[in-house]
C-alpha positions in Angstrom: -4.8 18.9 5.7 -3.2 15.8 7.3 0.2 14.7 6.1 -0.3 11.6 3.9 2.4 9.6 5.7 0.9 10.4 9.2 -2.6 9.3 7.9 -1.1 6.2 6.3 0.6 5.2 9.5 -2.7 5.5 11.4 -4.3 3.1 8.9 -1.4 0.6 8.6 -0.4 0.4 12.2 -4.1 -0.2 13.3 -4.0 -3.6 11.6 -3.0 -6.6 13.7 0.7 -7.4 14.3 2.0 -4.7 12.0 5.3 -2.8 12.3 7.0 0.0 10.4 10.6 0.0 9.4 12.6 1.6 6.6 13.1 -0.5 3.5 15.2 0.9 0.7 15.0 4.2 2.5 11.2 4.3 2.4 8.7 4.0 5.4 7.5 0.4 4.9 4.8 -1.6 6.8 5.1 -5.3 7.5 3.0 -8.1 9.0 4.8 -11.2 10.2 7.9 -10.1 8.4 6.2 -9.6 5.0 5.9 -6.2 3.4 2.3 -5.0 2.7 2.6 -1.3 2.2 5.3 1.2 1.3 5.1 5.0 1.3 6.9 6.8 -1.5 7.3 10.5 -2.0 9.1 11.6 -5.2 10.8 8.2 -5.4 13.8 8.5 -7.7 12.4 11.9 -8.9 9.1 10.5 -10.2 7.1 13.4 -8.7 4.5 11.0 -7.2 3.3 10.6 -3.6 1.9 7.1 -3.3 1.4 4.1 -1.1 2.5 0.9 -2.8 0.2 -2.1 -2.0 -0.2 -5.7 -3.0 -2.9 -6.8 -5.4 -4.2 -10.2 -6.3 -1.7 -10.3 -9.2 -0.9 -8.8 -12.6 -4.5 -9.1 -13.9 -5.9 -7.1 -11.0 -3.0 -4.6 -11.3 -3.7 -4.0 -15.0 -7.5 -3.6 -14.4 -7.0 -1.1 -11.6 -4.5 1.0 -13.6 -6.7 0.9 -16.7 -9.9 1.8 -14.8 -8.4 4.7 -12.8 -5.0 5.9 -14.1 -5.3 9.0 -12.0 -5.5 6.9 -8.8 -3.3 3.9 -9.6 0.2 3.5 -11.1 2.7 0.7 -11.6 5.4 1.3 -9.1 9.1 0.9 -9.9 10.6 -2.4 -8.5 7.3 -3.6 -6.9 5.2 -3.4 -10.1 6.5 -6.6 -11.7 5.2 -8.4 -8.6 1.7 -7.1 -9.2 1.8 -4.2 -6.8 0.1 -0.8 -7.5 0.8 2.7 -6.3 -2.2 4.5 -4.9 -2.0 8.3 -5.4 -1.8 10.2 -2.1 -1.6 13.7 -3.6 -4.4 16.2 -3.9 -7.9 15.2 -2.8 -7.3 11.7 -1.5 -10.2 9.1 -1.1 -9.0 7.8 2.2 -11.8 5.2 2.4 -10.3 3.7 -0.8 -6.8 4.0 0.5 -7.7 2.3 3.8 -9.4 -0.5 2.0 -6.5 -1.1 -0.4 -4.0 -1.1 2.5 -6.2 -3.5 4.5 -6.6 -5.8 1.5 -2.8 -5.7 1.0 -2.4 -6.7 4.6 -4.7 -9.6 4.1 -2.6 -10.8 1.1 0.5 -10.7 3.2 -0.8 -11.8 6.6 -0.2 -15.4 7.8 -3.2 -17.7 7.9 -3.4 -17.7 11.7 -4.2 -14.0 11.7 -6.8 -14.3 9.0 -8.4 -17.3 10.8 -8.4 -15.2 14.0 -10.7 -12.7 12.3 -8.2 -10.7 10.3 -8.9 -7.0 10.3 
């Protein structure tokens, strides 16, 4: 079984102009200086392994968590900004994770990257 952080790095760093650096002690991915994904493993003892990603806002966040609470959660600190945590423990649907990370990248990326064809 692939380590979730290793697999997440493959996905995130394949997107244009991304970089990884620590933010608040967590492996975090940025595009043009804006955060779009953060890996968390047992963050503040919550027992979860997740990737935190952007959504279109609090309505989309609420809909995702309500529709699939086993997959999505409201992450500490980032939750009030509409982010969700996507569960990376157990049997992970990597196609879903890849799509959520790419969508988060699109929400953070500058217009010039999106106009150049995006992902």
